N, C-alpha and C positions, 0 to 999 in steps of 0.2 A: 490786342497786344498792349495798348495804353492802359486798359483796365488791369491787366495782369501786373504790369510794372508798378502801377499805383498801389496794388495790394502788397506786392513785395516791398515796396518802399515803406508802407505803414508797418509791416512786420519788422523790417530792419530798424526803423525808428523806435518802435516799441521795445525791441530787445536792447538797444543802446540805452534807452531811458531806464529800463528796469535795472540794468547793470549799474548805471550812474547813481541811481537812488540807493541801491544796496551797498555799493562801494562807499558812498558818502556816509551812510548809516554806520557801517562797520568801522570807518575811520574815526567818526565821532565817538563811538563806544571805546575804541582803543585809546583815543586821546584822553577821555575821561578816566579810564582805568590807570593810565600812566601817571596821573596826578595823585593817586592814592598814597597814603602813608605806607612806609615799609612794614611788613609783618615782623613781629617780634617772637620768633620761635627758637627755642634752644637748640633744636636739631640743625639749624642753619648756621651755627656758630663754630663749626669745625674749621680747623686751619685749612687754608687754601693757597695754592700756587697759581699766580697769574703769569701766563706766557705771552710776551709782547714781541712778536717778530717785527723788526725795523728794517727799512730800506730807504735811505735818503732822508734829508731834512725837509719835511713838508712844512708848509705855512702853519704856524700855531702848534707845532709838535711839542714844544716845551710845556705849554699850558695843558695840552691833552694828557701828556704823561704825568704831570703833576696831579691832575684830577684823580688818577688811579691811586696816588699816594696818600690822599686825604680821606680815606675811607673810615666810616664809623663801624669798625669791625675789629674784633680782638686780636686776631693773628693771621697775617698773610705774608707771603713771599712774592716778590716781583722779579721776573727774569726778562731782561732785554736781550734779544738775539740779533746778531749782525753777521754778514758773510765776510767782512774784512775790516781791517783797521782804517782803511781809507774812506769808509762809508761816512757821509756827512751827518748821519744821525748819531754817530758815536759821541761827539762832543756834547750833544744835547742830553744823551743818556747819562754821560758822566756828570754833567751839571746837576741833573735830577738826583743822581746817586749821592753827590756831595751835599745837596741841600737837605735830603731826608736821611741823615746818617743813622737815625734811630730805627729805620726800617731795614728789613732783610731784602736787599736789592743786589742782584747779580747781573753782570754783563757777560754774555757768551759771544766770543768772536771766533767763528769757525767757518772756513770757506768750503767745507765738504758739501758736495752736491750729491744727493742720493737718487735724484731723478730730475725730470724736467721742471716740475713745480718747485720754484725756488722757495716759496713760503713754507711748504711742507718740509723741505730740506732744512730750512732754518729751525723749524719746530723740533725736528728730530735731533738736531744738534743741541737744543736747549733742554730737552726732556730729561736727560740723565741728572741734571742739577736740581730738578724739582724735588722738594722735600716732603710734600704732602700728597695725600690720596686724592683730595679734591683738586680738580684742575679747571682753570678758565683760560681759554684761548681767545685773545681779543686783538682786533686790528689796531694799528697805531693811530689811525685818524679819528678815533672816537673820543668824546668827552663825556664824563660820567659824573653823577651826583654822589654825595657822600654815602647814600644808602644803597649804592649800586650792588655791592657784594651781598648784602643781606637780602635784597629783593631777588637777585638772580639765583642765589643758592637755595632759597626757601622751598621751591618745588621739589628739590632733590631729597627732601625728607620723606617723600612718598616713594616707597620701594618700586612702584610701578613706573616711575619716571626715570628714563635713562639719560636724557639730554635736555638741557634748557638753552634756548637761544633768545635773542632780543631783536625787536624791530628797531628802526632808527629814523631820525629826521635829518634831512639834509640842511646844513647851514651854509649858505652861499658866501664865498669869498668875493672880492671885488670884481666887477665886470659883468657884461651881458652873458657870457658863456657860462660862468659859474651860476648865475641866476637860473639859466635854462637847465643846467645840470641838477640843481636842487629841485626844480619842478619835476624832473624825471623821477626822482625818488619820492617826493612828497605827494605829487598829484597823480602818479601813475603806478609806480612799482609797489610801494608800500600799501596803497589802497587795494591793489589786487591781492596782496598777501593777507590783509585783514579780511577781505571778502572771502577768500578761500578758507581761512581759519574759522570764520563764522559758521561754515558748513562742515567743520570737523577735520579739515585737511591738516596733515602734519608734515607736508613735504618741505616746508620752508625751514632752512637752517642757514644762519648768516654768520660769516666770519667776524662780524662786529662783536659777537659774544657767543662762545660755545662753552657751556659748563657741563662737566661730567666727571665720573670717578675714573681714576687711573686703571682700576681693575676692569672696568667695562671697556675702556679703550683697548686694553690688551685682548679681551674676549672678541672684540670687533675685528681684530686683525691688526690693530695698531696703525700708526701713521704711515708705516712703510707701504701699506696697501694703497695709499693715496698719492704717492710721490709722482705719478704720471697722470694724474687726473686734473682736468680743468676745474670742475665743480667739486673740489675736495670737501667743502662743508656739506653740500647736498649728499655726497656719497657716504660721509660719516653718519648723517642722519638716517640714510637708508640701511646702513649696517645695524644701527641701534634698533630700528623698527623690525628688522629681520629677527631680532632676539625677543620679539613680542614686548618690547618696552616702549613707553610713550616718548614722543618728542614734544616738548611744551614751549609754546611761544610766551615768554614772560610778559607780564603787564608793563614792565619797565620799557621805556623807549630811550635810547641813547642818542646823542648828537654826533653827526659825522660831518667833517669838513668837506665841502665841494669847492675845489679850486681848479677851474678849467681855464688855462691861459689863452686858448684859441678855439675856433670852431673845429679845426682838425682834431685837437686833443679831445674835445667833447664828443665828436663822432667816434673816435677810436675807443674811448672809454665806454660809451653807450653801446657800441657794437659788441664789445667784449661781453657785456652783461647780457645783451640780447642773444648772442650766439651761445652763451653758456646755457641759457634757458632752452634754446633750440636743441642743444646737444643732449640734454638730460630728459627733456619731455617734448618731443616734436609735436605731438598732437595738442598739447597744452599751448605750445608756442603758436601754432596755427589758430587756436581758439582765442588768442589774444586780440583778434580783430575787434571783438565786441568791447574790449577794454578801452579802445579809442572812441569813447562814447560820443564826444562832440562831433568829430568828423563823420562818424557813421550815422549819427542822427541827422546831420545836415544832408548827407548823401541820400538817406532814406526820405527825408522831407522833399528833396528835389525830385526823386523818382515818383513820389506821390503827388507831384505838381502843387506842392505847398497848400494842400487842402487843409481846412481848419483842424482836423484831428492831428495831422502831422505837425502843424505849427504849435499846437498845445504841447505835444510830446517833446518837440524841440525846445520849447521854452522851459519845460521841466528839466530837461537834460542840461541846459545852460545853468539853471539854478543849482543843480547838483554839482556841476563842474566848479561853480564858484565856491561851494562849500568845501570841496577838495582843495581849492586854491588857498583858502584861509585856514583850514583846519590845522590845529597844532602849531600855529605860528607864535603862540605865547605872547610876548610883548612886541612882536614884529608886524603888527597889523598895518602900520604905516608903509612898510615895504610891500605888503600885499596889495595895497591900493595903487602904489606906484607901478607895480608889475602886472597890472590887469591886462595891459596891451600885449604882454608876452604870451598869454594863454593860446591864442590861435597860432602864433609862431611856434611855440613849443609843441603843440599837438600835431601840427603839420610836419615838423621836423621829425618827431618821434615816429609818426606813421611811416614816413619815408625810410627811416632807419630800420624799422621793423621789416619792411619789404626787402630792403638791402640785406638784412640778416639772413634771408633765405639763400642768398647767393654767396658762395665762397665758404671756406672752412679755416680761415685764419683769424687770429686775434693778436692784438698788441698788448703786451703786459710787461711793464717795467723795462722799456726799451728793447724788449725781445719780441721777435716775430715767431708765433707758435701756430702750428697746425693742429686742428681738432679732428680726431677720428670719429666715426659714427657711434662709437661707444663712449664718447666723451674723453678719450685718452688724448694726451698731448704729445707732440713731437716738435723738435726744433725745425724751423724753416731757415735755411741758409740765406744770408743777405746777398745782395748782388755783388758786393765787394768780395765776400768770401768765395762765391762761385767763380768770380773772375780770377782770384788767386789760385783756386784749384785748377782751373783750365790752364793757367800759365805754368803751374808746376808740372802738369802732365806734358 
């Protein structure tokens, strides 16, 4: 029995090491590509409409919206969408609109809800004002470089490409929980995306950036088909692939703000991501066990009774994990050194949340409790207060 456990431990450690090495390699390649100069192709200069759904005044929102306004691109329209005039993002959007008066910027304020997914409802309210055939849907929390539009739109010059999306790097706000949230993106989620893309996977589509033509969006069934979906971005990519068109992961990587005020907020946010993956690809979610390379390599080495082969593999895994920790930090290497001690805390917390993600079918999204069906569809979960009011009324 001890011999069998030792062999299993060596296999587990070897698998974790192999994944860690390949994920580190894929991340380094993606980081190098993201620093390339933007392509200069005439086909990528067509006018484009950027749809920016907003909800609440997040930290740094003004700077992030301004970054979209300073594009090295000949003609673009920006539409900010909000569900109501009381939204705290509205003064920020108006300020940007007033600062960049030479740009074509619209604010759409429309409370209409077309389904459970508030973001998709917002986009549906914005779409009628879009003037151009090329569309970019982009989350409010991303910050982009001046060559963003040229780089994202360049692949659409190939008629075989239907949709372009972007990877992203988490930039932590102040505090421990934000730092852990950024590691969730930089050291686990995006490396797994780059790893899959290295082997030809096209499953990844991120709301950070989705670029496509309006005609293709209509052929896919439009946004109305996504109003009750949790993973609306993934479903849109699946519809594009169903038309035998490619989904391209751009070389460009954008920055996204990670601002987690508490451990509870971090857990809620992370669980929503994890349960989204579980809802759309259950077997892939179960296979995520190997992506927790450091805990798995440690467990395997322990089962192998820390024999020399297992210790060597564990050391290689630690080195690869350090590469993931520092990859893509640009000028923030000092932060990386200061946060070395967070690596075991992050990996242990993430592994626990992954296990927790198997239990329950609810997520928290913008102060709403939502249930997730087995097909990835959403439904509202009544709060305890509303349930109590209903019982009282009866």
